MIVEXTOR-207212 format. One line per 4 residues: number of its first residue (from 1); for each residue y, z, x of C-alpha. Coordinates in nm, 4 decimals, padded with zeros to 6 digits. Layout:
// residues N
NUM> Y,Z,X | ...
This chain:
// residues 595
1> -01.1773,-03.8298,02.3408 | -01.3005,-03.5011,02.5010 | -01.5973,-03.3647,02.2948 | -01.4496,-03.0133,02.2766
5> -01.1159,-03.1632,02.1299 | -01.3418,-03.3392,01.8763 | -01.5073,-02.9908,01.7833 | -01.1629,-02.8292,01.7477
9> -01.0232,-03.1052,01.5289 | -01.3431,-03.0966,01.3108 | -01.2952,-02.7250,01.2481 | -00.9265,-02.8040,01.1431
13> -01.0586,-03.0751,00.9017 | -01.2768,-02.8169,00.7312 | -00.9601,-02.6106,00.6417 | -01.0476,-02.3287,00.9019
17> -00.7166,-02.1978,01.0233 | -00.8480,-01.9165,01.2248 | -01.1510,-01.9260,01.4653 | -01.2543,-01.5985,01.6137
21> -01.3362,-01.6163,01.9711 | -01.3922,-01.4455,02.3040 | -01.3679,-01.6744,02.6164 | -01.6265,-01.7081,02.8806
25> -01.7497,-01.9524,03.1484 | -01.9382,-02.1627,02.8888 | -01.6700,-02.1678,02.6165 | -01.3598,-02.2366,02.8155
29> -01.3336,-02.5953,02.7029 | -01.3865,-02.5096,02.3368 | -01.1240,-02.2565,02.3418 | -00.8739,-02.4721,02.5321
33> -00.9243,-02.7397,02.2829 | -00.8578,-02.4993,01.9837 | -00.5387,-02.4048,02.1570 | -00.4125,-02.7770,02.1661
37> -00.5307,-02.8529,01.8136 | -00.2884,-02.8698,01.5227 | -00.4169,-02.7041,01.2019 | -00.6335,-02.4293,01.3617
41> -00.6157,-02.1724,01.6330 | -00.8247,-01.9080,01.7910 | -00.8060,-01.5310,01.7374 | -00.9056,-01.3166,02.0235
45> -01.1225,-01.0133,01.9355 | -01.2499,-00.7685,02.1981 | -01.6193,-00.7983,02.1134 | -01.8199,-01.0862,01.9903
49> -01.9748,-00.8810,01.7218 | -01.6199,-00.8281,01.5761 | -01.5742,-01.2014,01.6062 | -01.8838,-01.2773,01.4034
53> -01.7808,-01.0160,01.1377 | -01.4277,-01.1355,01.1205 | -01.5489,-01.4902,01.0612 | -01.7844,-01.3770,00.8008
57> -01.5111,-01.1861,00.6242 | -01.2814,-01.4904,00.6506 | -01.5349,-01.6906,00.4642 | -01.5891,-01.4272,00.2000
61> -01.2208,-01.4002,00.1405 | -01.1298,-01.7651,00.1295 | -01.4453,-01.8994,-00.0383 | -01.4452,-02.1524,00.2506
65> -01.6612,-02.1697,00.5593 | -01.5681,-01.9328,00.8492 | -01.6132,-01.9988,01.2233 | -01.6567,-01.8062,01.5523
69> -01.6970,-01.9184,01.9123 | -01.8701,-01.7326,02.1873 | -01.9895,-01.8093,02.5400 | -02.3542,-01.8251,02.6548
73> -02.5851,-01.5344,02.7321 | -02.4364,-01.2116,02.6285 | -02.1579,-01.3777,02.4340 | -02.4160,-01.5431,02.2040
77> -02.6361,-01.2344,02.1763 | -02.3423,-01.0228,02.0744 | -02.2876,-01.2356,01.7780 | -02.6226,-01.1568,01.6369
81> -02.5251,-00.8497,01.4191 | -02.2513,-01.0338,01.2616 | -02.4790,-01.3399,01.1993 | -02.7140,-01.1094,01.0256
85> -02.4318,-01.0003,00.7902 | -02.3773,-01.3575,00.6800 | -02.7425,-01.4337,00.6626 | -02.8503,-01.1438,00.4269
89> -02.5384,-01.1878,00.2150 | -02.5610,-01.5805,00.2025 | -02.2146,-01.6381,00.3626 | -02.1372,-01.9802,00.5067
93> -02.0277,-01.9341,00.8617 | -02.0448,-02.1803,01.1579 | -02.1143,-01.9990,01.4771 | -02.0610,-02.2074,01.7969
97> -02.1883,-02.0933,02.1331 | -02.1340,-02.2383,02.4684 | -02.4359,-02.2941,02.6831 | -02.4972,-02.3662,03.0443
101> -02.5004,-02.7396,03.1541 | -02.8126,-02.9307,03.0637 | -02.8868,-03.0065,03.4287 | -02.9141,-02.6271,03.4806
105> -03.1531,-02.5588,03.1869 | -03.4788,-02.3849,03.3015 | -03.6774,-02.6230,03.0897 | -04.0457,-02.5910,03.1436
109> -04.0341,-02.4217,03.4881 | -04.1490,-02.0912,03.3641 | -03.8655,-01.8976,03.5014 | -03.6640,-01.6655,03.2781
113> -03.3266,-01.8106,03.3624 | -03.1870,-02.0884,03.5837 | -02.8177,-02.1400,03.4915 | -02.5768,-01.8477,03.5142
117> -02.5951,-01.6525,03.1715 | -02.8441,-01.9166,03.0463 | -03.0143,-01.7582,02.7243 | -03.2259,-01.9240,02.4596
121> -02.9890,-01.8308,02.1740 | -03.1289,-02.0942,01.9337 | -03.4811,-01.9527,01.9005 | -03.3226,-01.6105,01.8713
125> -03.1104,-01.7093,01.5903 | -03.3464,-01.9186,01.3963 | -03.4790,-01.6469,01.1815 | -03.1222,-01.5405,01.0723
129> -02.9596,-01.8799,01.0221 | -03.0269,-02.1672,00.7903 | -03.0089,-02.4026,01.0926 | -02.9713,-02.3472,01.4724
133> -02.9651,-02.6428,01.7099 | -02.8623,-02.7121,02.0705 | -02.6581,-03.0390,02.1223 | -02.8455,-03.2572,02.3775
137> -02.6618,-03.5802,02.3478 | -02.2858,-03.5971,02.3143 | -02.3013,-03.8804,02.0706 | -02.4709,-03.6542,01.8184
141> -02.1878,-03.4135,01.7981 | -02.0479,-03.5368,01.4724 | -02.3985,-03.5632,01.3190 | -02.4849,-03.2126,01.4091
145> -02.1577,-03.0510,01.3005 | -02.1482,-03.2337,00.9558 | -02.5124,-03.1442,00.8979 | -02.4531,-02.7853,00.9954
149> -02.1609,-02.7481,00.7519 | -02.3524,-02.9087,00.4812 | -02.6501,-02.6871,00.5287 | -02.4351,-02.3831,00.5486
153> -02.2758,-02.4532,00.2099 | -02.5507,-02.6186,00.0159 | -02.7882,-02.4295,-00.2045 | -02.8135,-02.0733,-00.1165
157> -02.5319,-02.0655,00.1406 | -02.5772,-01.8967,00.4782 | -02.4822,-01.9076,00.8477 | -02.5632,-02.1911,01.0938
161> -02.5342,-02.2056,01.4754 | -02.4450,-02.4983,01.6956 | -02.4984,-02.4474,02.0812 | -02.3159,-02.6899,02.3043
165> -02.3810,-02.7182,02.6863 | -02.0816,-02.7033,02.9080 | -02.1216,-03.0505,03.0471 | -02.1360,-03.1904,02.7119
169> -01.8156,-03.0123,02.6086 | -01.6382,-03.2041,02.8863 | -01.7935,-03.5388,02.7871 | -01.5846,-03.8364,02.6865
173> -01.6719,-03.9704,02.3296 | -01.5508,-04.2393,02.1059 | -01.5191,-04.0891,01.7619 | -01.5591,-04.3944,01.5737
177> -01.8882,-04.4773,01.7518 | -02.0531,-04.1310,01.6618 | -02.3473,-04.1001,01.4332 | -02.2645,-03.9447,01.1032
181> -02.4683,-03.7190,00.8862 | -02.5410,-03.8262,00.5214 | -02.7069,-03.5506,00.2980 | -03.0538,-03.6488,00.1907
185> -03.0662,-03.7145,-00.1728 | -03.3887,-03.5321,-00.2174 | -03.2272,-03.2097,-00.0774 | -02.9082,-03.1883,-00.2827
189> -02.8796,-02.9474,-00.5583 | -03.0605,-03.0721,-00.8749 | -03.0554,-02.9225,-01.2158 | -03.3697,-02.7218,-01.3338
193> -03.5231,-02.9410,-01.5958 | -03.6418,-02.6252,-01.7774 | -03.3124,-02.4522,-01.7692 | -03.2171,-02.5323,-02.1367
197> -03.5523,-02.3953,-02.2680 | -03.5187,-02.0847,-02.0444 | -03.1686,-02.0182,-02.1631 | -03.2768,-02.0557,-02.5138
201> -03.5511,-01.7980,-02.4724 | -03.3102,-01.5780,-02.2899 | -03.0701,-01.5849,-02.5764 | -03.3378,-01.5234,-02.8354
205> -03.4475,-01.2069,-02.6588 | -03.0943,-01.0866,-02.6146 | -03.0288,-01.1212,-02.9875 | -03.3391,-00.9257,-03.0550
209> -03.2720,-00.6555,-02.8083 | -03.1365,-00.3151,-02.9141 | -03.0611,-00.1847,-02.5701 | -02.9716,-00.4753,-02.3451
213> -02.8217,-00.4418,-01.9917 | -02.6837,-00.7289,-01.7650 | -02.6874,-00.6920,-01.4017 | -02.4415,-00.9251,-01.2127
217> -02.5020,-00.9746,-00.8498 | -02.3349,-01.1401,-00.5527 | -02.4993,-01.4711,-00.6505 | -02.2386,-01.4805,-00.9280
221> -01.9597,-01.4787,-00.6652 | -02.1402,-01.7241,-00.4438 | -02.1796,-01.9557,-00.7293 | -01.8121,-01.9205,-00.8243
225> -01.9174,-01.8289,-01.1688 | -01.7121,-01.5275,-01.2216 | -01.5162,-01.6758,-01.5092 | -01.8276,-01.7910,-01.6927
229> -01.9966,-01.4562,-01.6388 | -01.7131,-01.2612,-01.7978 | -01.6954,-01.5072,-02.0821 | -02.0656,-01.4636,-02.1563
233> -02.0785,-01.1029,-02.1519 | -01.7597,-01.0678,-02.3698 | -01.8798,-01.3217,-02.6029 | -02.2032,-01.1249,-02.6689
237> -02.0606,-00.7947,-02.6062 | -02.3149,-00.7028,-02.3492 | -02.2904,-00.3802,-02.1194 | -02.2872,-00.4652,-01.7534
241> -02.4290,-00.2694,-01.4555 | -02.2789,-00.4436,-01.1553 | -02.4317,-00.4229,-00.8039 | -02.2138,-00.3102,-00.5195
245> -02.1179,-00.6631,-00.4559 | -01.9724,-00.7175,-00.8094 | -01.8447,-00.3619,-00.8722 | -01.4874,-00.5210,-00.8676
249> -01.5511,-00.7891,-01.1265 | -01.4419,-00.5805,-01.4223 | -01.1563,-00.3367,-01.4428 | -01.2509,00.0352,-01.4814
253> -01.1150,00.0381,-01.8381 | -01.3347,-00.2570,-01.9507 | -01.5533,-00.1024,-02.2206 | -01.8423,-00.3178,-02.1214
257> -01.8503,-00.2009,-01.7659 | -02.1099,00.0724,-01.7253 | -02.1152,00.1315,-01.3507 | -02.3159,00.0807,-01.0376
261> -02.6748,00.1811,-01.0411 | -02.9637,00.2620,-00.8070 | -03.0447,00.5323,-00.5525 | -02.6789,00.5739,-00.4786
265> -02.5365,00.4673,-00.8156 | -02.3760,00.6464,-01.1106 | -02.5991,00.8748,-01.3286 | -02.4949,00.7201,-01.6458
269> -02.5598,00.3728,-01.5209 | -02.9151,00.4812,-01.4109 | -02.9832,00.6193,-01.7529 | -02.8689,00.2816,-01.9140
273> -03.0925,00.0797,-01.6860 | -03.4012,00.3068,-01.7328 | -03.3510,00.3233,-02.1082 | -03.2827,-00.0455,-02.1650
277> -03.5212,-00.2581,-02.3627 | -03.4027,-00.5808,-02.1931 | -03.2545,-00.6285,-01.8407 | -03.0988,-00.9629,-01.7568
281> -03.0330,-00.9905,-01.3738 | -02.7993,-01.2873,-01.2684 | -02.7661,-01.3558,-00.8991 | -02.9072,-01.0324,-00.7605
285> -03.1947,-00.9708,-00.5349 | -03.2388,-00.6268,-00.6854 | -03.3108,-00.4653,-00.3528 | -03.4966,-00.1343,-00.3098
289> -03.1684,00.0670,-00.3261 | -03.1131,-00.0734,-00.6719 | -03.4641,-00.0379,-00.8302 | -03.5871,00.2745,-00.6435
293> -03.9457,00.3698,-00.5772 | -04.1955,00.2748,-00.7011 | -04.0905,-00.0669,-00.8166 | -04.2988,-00.0371,-01.1304
297> -04.0769,00.2480,-01.2705 | -03.7652,00.0237,-01.2842 | -03.6603,-00.0460,-01.6372 | -03.9598,00.1374,-01.7714
301> -04.0001,-00.0312,-02.1010 | -03.7595,-00.3239,-02.0562 | -03.8200,-00.6889,-02.0718 | -03.6876,-00.8394,-01.7491
305> -03.5268,-01.1753,-01.6779 | -03.4376,-01.2771,-01.3254 | -03.1975,-01.5603,-01.2522 | -03.1763,-01.6610,-00.8880
309> -03.1037,-01.9785,-00.6993 | -03.3695,-01.8764,-00.4347 | -03.7218,-01.9364,-00.5735 | -03.8636,-01.6927,-00.3200
313> -03.6253,-01.4145,-00.4346 | -03.7030,-01.4903,-00.8005 | -04.0728,-01.4830,-00.7622 | -04.1166,-01.1903,-00.5110
317> -04.1411,-00.8946,-00.7589 | -04.5086,-00.9095,-00.8856 | -04.6316,-00.8726,-00.5278 | -04.4462,-00.5409,-00.5173
321> -04.5652,-00.4131,-00.8448 | -04.2865,-00.5104,-01.0749 | -04.3568,-00.7539,-01.3582 | -04.1009,-01.0007,-01.4607
325> -04.1089,-01.1463,-01.8074 | -03.9005,-01.4599,-01.7498 | -03.8005,-01.6060,-01.4058 | -03.5242,-01.8697,-01.4019
329> -03.4648,-02.0566,-01.0741 | -03.1062,-02.1726,-01.1087 | -02.7577,-02.1546,-00.9679 | -02.5652,-01.8728,-01.1507
333> -02.2923,-02.1243,-01.2619 | -02.5470,-02.3663,-01.4063 | -02.7219,-02.0889,-01.5940 | -02.4014,-01.9336,-01.7333
337> -02.2480,-02.2727,-01.8276 | -02.5717,-02.3477,-02.0247 | -02.5674,-01.9970,-02.1808 | -02.2098,-02.0319,-02.2896
341> -02.2845,-02.3691,-02.4383 | -02.5861,-02.2511,-02.6387 | -02.4303,-01.9186,-02.7443 | -02.1085,-02.0781,-02.8729
345> -02.1987,-02.0239,-03.2364 | -02.4440,-01.7223,-03.1961 | -02.3620,-01.4063,-03.3754 | -02.2857,-01.1106,-03.1540
349> -02.5915,-00.8771,-03.1147 | -02.5501,-00.5498,-03.3166 | -02.5843,-00.2959,-03.0369 | -02.3131,-00.0602,-03.1148
353> -02.5369,00.2472,-03.1199 | -02.6395,00.1551,-02.7636 | -02.2874,00.1167,-02.6448 | -02.2039,00.4519,-02.7993
357> -02.4915,00.6138,-02.6223 | -02.3757,00.4710,-02.2853 | -02.0399,00.6123,-02.3609 | -02.1897,00.9466,-02.4362
361> -02.3778,00.9493,-02.1064 | -02.0468,00.8397,-01.9139 | -01.8624,01.1317,-02.0784 | -02.1429,01.3846,-02.0250
365> -02.1834,01.2877,-01.6482 | -01.8412,01.2178,-01.5016 | -01.8232,01.0902,-01.1601 | -01.5568,01.3445,-01.0581
369> -01.6423,01.7167,-01.1511 | -01.3824,01.9689,-01.2123 | -01.5179,02.1645,-00.9122 | -01.4246,01.8625,-00.6883
373> -01.0608,01.8870,-00.8048 | -01.0462,02.2557,-00.7507 | -01.1674,02.2457,-00.3904 | -00.9534,02.3948,-00.1177
377> -01.0551,02.1097,00.1143 | -01.0334,01.7360,00.0548 | -01.3215,01.6190,-00.1677 | -01.4297,01.2506,-00.1024
381> -01.4445,01.1669,-00.4700 | -01.0983,01.2964,-00.5209 | -00.9814,01.0944,-00.2246 | -01.1382,00.7779,-00.3643
385> -00.9750,00.8408,-00.7017 | -00.6279,00.8966,-00.5373 | -00.6833,00.5748,-00.3327 | -00.7636,00.3759,-00.6561
389> -00.4474,00.5244,-00.8161 | -00.2445,00.4170,-00.5109 | -00.3978,00.0616,-00.4718 | -00.2286,-00.2162,-00.6673
393> -00.3322,-00.5234,-00.8687 | -00.4713,-00.7906,-00.6182 | -00.5361,-00.5465,-00.3266 | -00.8544,-00.5990,-00.1374
397> -01.0674,-00.3379,00.0262 | -01.3155,-00.3586,00.3189 | -01.5616,-00.0778,00.3398 | -01.8002,00.0299,00.6223
401> -02.1512,00.1591,00.5487 | -02.2918,00.4907,00.4619 | -02.1129,00.7343,00.2441 | -01.7901,00.5192,00.2559
405> -01.9402,00.2385,00.0418 | -02.1385,00.4723,-00.1752 | -01.8306,00.6886,-00.2623 | -01.6202,00.3810,-00.3258
409> -01.8832,00.2146,-00.5521 | -01.9292,00.5226,-00.7520 | -01.5652,00.6492,-00.8004 | -01.3048,00.3741,-00.7142
413> -01.1301,00.2554,-01.0522 | -01.0771,-00.1199,-00.9995 | -00.7616,-00.2847,-01.1416 | -00.6913,-00.6509,-01.2156
417> -00.7841,-00.8927,-00.9326 | -00.8854,-00.6248,-00.6876 | -01.1751,-00.6980,-00.4523 | -01.4143,-00.4821,-00.2615
421> -01.5901,-00.6396,00.0427 | -01.8771,-00.5059,00.2492 | -02.1721,-00.6539,00.4352 | -02.3880,-00.5475,00.1374
425> -02.7303,-00.6117,00.2690 | -02.7091,-00.5887,00.6530 | -02.4659,-00.3072,00.5950 | -02.4011,-00.2181,00.9664
429> -02.1820,00.0393,01.1044 | -01.8598,-00.1286,01.2315 | -01.8072,-00.4076,00.9845 | -01.4986,-00.2762,00.7920
433> -01.2276,-00.3051,01.0720 | -01.3107,-00.6628,01.1945 | -01.3715,-00.7586,00.8371 | -01.0277,-00.6308,00.7376
437> -00.8792,-00.8311,01.0218 | -01.0478,-01.1562,00.9189 | -00.9398,-01.1169,00.5638 | -00.5757,-01.0233,00.6390
441> -00.5475,-01.3293,00.8610 | -00.7134,-01.5474,00.5853 | -00.4575,-01.4173,00.3484 | -00.1553,-01.4946,00.5553
445> -00.1357,-01.1304,00.6908 | -00.1254,-00.9711,00.3589 | -00.2151,-00.6032,00.3208 | -00.5800,-00.5012,00.3390
449> -00.7213,-00.1517,00.2820 | -01.0029,-00.0461,00.5246 | -01.2179,00.2409,00.4571 | -01.4673,00.3625,00.7256
453> -01.6666,00.6667,00.8216 | -01.5934,00.8094,01.1630 | -01.9341,00.6989,01.2928 | -01.8945,00.3397,01.1777
457> -01.5314,00.3171,01.2985 | -01.6394,00.4098,01.6456 | -01.8618,00.0865,01.6599 | -01.5621,-00.1417,01.6733
461> -01.2587,00.0656,01.7257 | -01.1447,-00.1707,01.9996 | -01.0243,-00.4092,01.7298 | -00.7345,-00.1702,01.6607
465> -00.5787,-00.3782,01.9531 | -00.6450,-00.7037,01.7752 | -00.4872,-00.5757,01.4473 | -00.1723,-00.4503,01.6268
469> -00.1401,-00.7638,01.8425 | -00.1315,-00.9858,01.5231 | 00.0951,-00.7172,01.3427 | -00.1426,-00.7059,01.0553
473> -00.0536,-00.4604,00.7747 | -00.3780,-00.2920,00.7561 | -00.4134,00.0443,00.5826 | -00.7020,00.2118,00.7641
477> -00.8644,00.5204,00.6393 | -01.1158,00.6954,00.8695 | -01.3333,00.9394,00.6775 | -01.3587,01.2104,00.9466
481> -01.6526,01.4462,00.8718 | -01.7751,01.4742,01.2406 | -02.0898,01.2770,01.2045 | -02.3178,01.0474,01.0159
485> -02.3076,01.2116,00.6675 | -02.5488,00.9615,00.4991 | -02.8100,01.0152,00.7841 | -02.7576,01.3867,00.7488
489> -02.8204,01.3600,00.3649 | -03.1564,01.1979,00.4505 | -03.2237,01.4741,00.7097 | -03.1491,01.7252,00.4273
493> -03.4371,01.5573,00.2298 | -03.7096,01.5239,00.4954 | -03.6176,01.7290,00.8095 | -03.5028,02.0615,00.6808
497> -03.1376,01.9728,00.7553 | -03.1904,01.9405,01.1269 | -02.9045,01.7033,01.2260 | -03.0394,01.5599,01.5449
501> -02.8176,01.2681,01.6710 | -02.6109,01.2729,01.3681 | -02.3435,01.5525,01.4169 | -02.1094,01.6694,01.7035
505> -02.3308,01.9732,01.7387 | -02.6245,01.7506,01.8349 | -02.4630,01.5001,02.0764 | -02.1985,01.2827,01.8955
509> -01.8553,01.2864,02.0373 | -01.5421,01.1866,01.8631 | -01.1893,01.1438,01.9631 | -00.8798,01.2953,01.8235
513> -00.8171,01.0386,01.5467 | -00.4520,01.1400,01.5025 | -00.3821,01.0706,01.8624 | -00.6052,00.7542,01.8648
517> -00.3921,00.5958,01.5881 | -00.0728,00.6830,01.7646 | -00.2042,00.5326,02.0873 | -00.2761,00.2001,01.9317
521> 00.0727,00.1965,01.7706 | -00.0094,00.2601,01.4106 | 00.1916,00.4851,01.1799 | -00.0486,00.7597,01.1806
525> -00.1222,01.0498,00.9318 | -00.3779,01.3109,00.8728 | -00.4637,01.4301,00.5233 | -00.7098,01.7234,00.4719
529> -00.6599,01.8483,00.1224 | -00.6693,01.7001,-00.2341 | -00.3012,01.7741,-00.2694 | -00.2441,01.5749,00.0569
533> -00.4212,01.2669,-00.0792 | -00.2531,01.2874,-00.4206 | 00.0898,01.3188,-00.2654 | 00.0720,01.0782,00.0278
537> -00.1661,00.7889,-00.0422 | 00.0643,00.5916,-00.2665 | 00.3415,00.5859,-00.0017 | 00.0955,00.5027,00.2689
541> -00.0440,00.2110,00.0794 | 00.3113,00.0714,-00.0048 | 00.4448,00.1179,00.3456 | 00.5240,-00.2072,00.5262
545> 00.3829,-00.0508,00.8503 | 00.0300,-00.0795,00.9832 | -00.1221,00.2639,00.8756 | -00.4044,00.4636,01.0360
549> -00.4965,00.7708,00.8243 | -00.7255,01.0485,00.9513 | -00.9051,01.1628,00.6330 | -01.0462,01.4981,00.7231
553> -01.3569,01.5869,00.5111 | -01.5948,01.8869,00.5075 | -01.9055,01.7903,00.7086 | -02.1210,01.9167,00.4107
557> -01.9842,01.6557,00.1742 | -02.2582,01.4311,00.0366 | -02.3162,01.1341,-00.2129 | -02.3868,01.2810,-00.5455
561> -02.6079,01.1914,-00.7113 | -02.8492,01.0393,-00.4735 | -03.2109,00.9739,-00.5508 | -03.4784,01.0845,-00.3076
565> -03.7345,00.8285,-00.1952 | -04.0299,00.8335,-00.4288 | -03.8486,00.9413,-00.7384 | -03.7574,00.6869,-01.0178
569> -03.3922,00.6145,-01.0333 | -03.3406,00.8015,-01.3635 | -03.4330,01.1232,-01.1684 | -03.0811,01.1779,-01.0398
573> -03.1104,01.5505,-00.9519 | -02.8492,01.6310,-00.6636 | -02.9667,01.7204,-00.3258 | -02.7218,01.9988,-00.3031
577> -02.8021,02.2853,-00.5540 | -02.4356,02.3786,-00.6078 | -02.4010,02.6162,-00.9083 | -02.1095,02.4184,-01.0636
581> -02.3231,02.1040,-01.0870 | -02.6407,02.2490,-01.2380 | -02.5277,02.2026,-01.5982 | -02.4955,01.8330,-01.5338
585> -02.8332,01.7723,-01.3835 | -03.0440,01.7176,-01.6897 | -03.2850,01.4326,-01.6953 | -03.2629,01.2129,-02.0023
589> -03.5964,01.1369,-02.1685 | -03.6797,00.7783,-02.2509 | -03.6394,00.8147,-02.6321 | -03.2943,00.9574,-02.6031
593> -03.1380,00.6285,-02.7043 | -03.3719,00.5674,-02.9944 | -03.2617,00.8666,-03.1968
């Protein structure tokens, strides 16, 4: 059997139906084998970065491992940004690169390159993968592939890379004679022996708390513990401040859903976090955008409990000035299963005054102001509200970075079984479109809503051809404000609104998006007013056609509120001093919830 045929069959045996790939001199045999293999096939993108991101999205959407194939040299290096997306968000993806033949390796000659497009992809990717290896013996292919997949999916998941030289791809092997991989017993997931005691302490503190808040992070999704998480918070009646990665876990009408928090979060959610007397964080690394600066101001008088499968993540905070009262190193599902068992007969904590206070804040500081609705132009928050009204149960959204993800997480009103996907921690421009492609293929070509800023969209716009070639019913919304609005917002803060390299006036060029969508064969429409959005989005979402929507926004629109670096996150004064907002900019004192 040809080794490349074995690789293709291995991928099919993992349940991977679509492998995202670009051909090249060192990947010809791999792709040819994929074409001949029953159960899996390749999908051609137009940039390896898009292949890597589509494979990442495929894994996020299916809950299974994803896969992408690239050639040597620039093919492999072009994967790196997408590999980072999977690395920072702990997504299991198998990246396979072709490599020059072993007899053309530069080895220890000291030259930079011997074989054509020879590149040391393994050492480049070692810091951003759980494992990266070059196959040097054809008889080790089964062992290395099985090991890579096990590593990718065990413990804290993540991407892996297997680099296969061209001459080994062509080698004849006997599958029955191949070495196999057996997971070492001492590296398999084992229960935390202190978990029962830690959970008991956690529950005692929750029962004693007057103002508790639960933070649910991406680790809850990775641990497939969504059901347990919702059972736990509903049983004890605990308010939840989700991270961006779990903003979709509760519907917008759930009385226990507070809202996203942090430097780009909802004002009422920041007040809840900052006035809490206990914060239980499950499966979140609590990055700097969540806890603000300085770290020590986060949850000013709250006991803090961290639950994380990664001991390094769980124990990192004291080094940065944030004291944690209880650290629990455990898989989110293990923790929540134990918490459900121990809380089965506990009384619900009496925190009704705290829940009432949170509702008061939510009412006092609505996400969408009357001024937004009365605007003559299209307000981004009104657009997001109209989009959420139009989206249906079970729809999934892919968002690009910058204002797009911030506006969605602040204002989108989630319904039953809706999902929001984003490369939450690497958060590159250009993720949304290839991500939506990967997700639609993973869902048998079902509808996917894609929201991207004009800047991010330009990074991978070539993938419009991929979407149309496969006739994917994507609903693409490009937020066209003529520049990088999130960068401009930072320039408002620090550089007196000098928009260098972030606007059309300072060097950025953008196409006519209406014509662009038409050129690629999409049903294309431009909306530029609130009335346009309210009138047209429902029909665009429900249309069977692939849709490209040019969403024209004023270039001065910003994320409101946004916290300036150096301010604690309860200080949510807006950057734009618009008269109509000033009555809503009060800073709540710490004792407001103690009255």
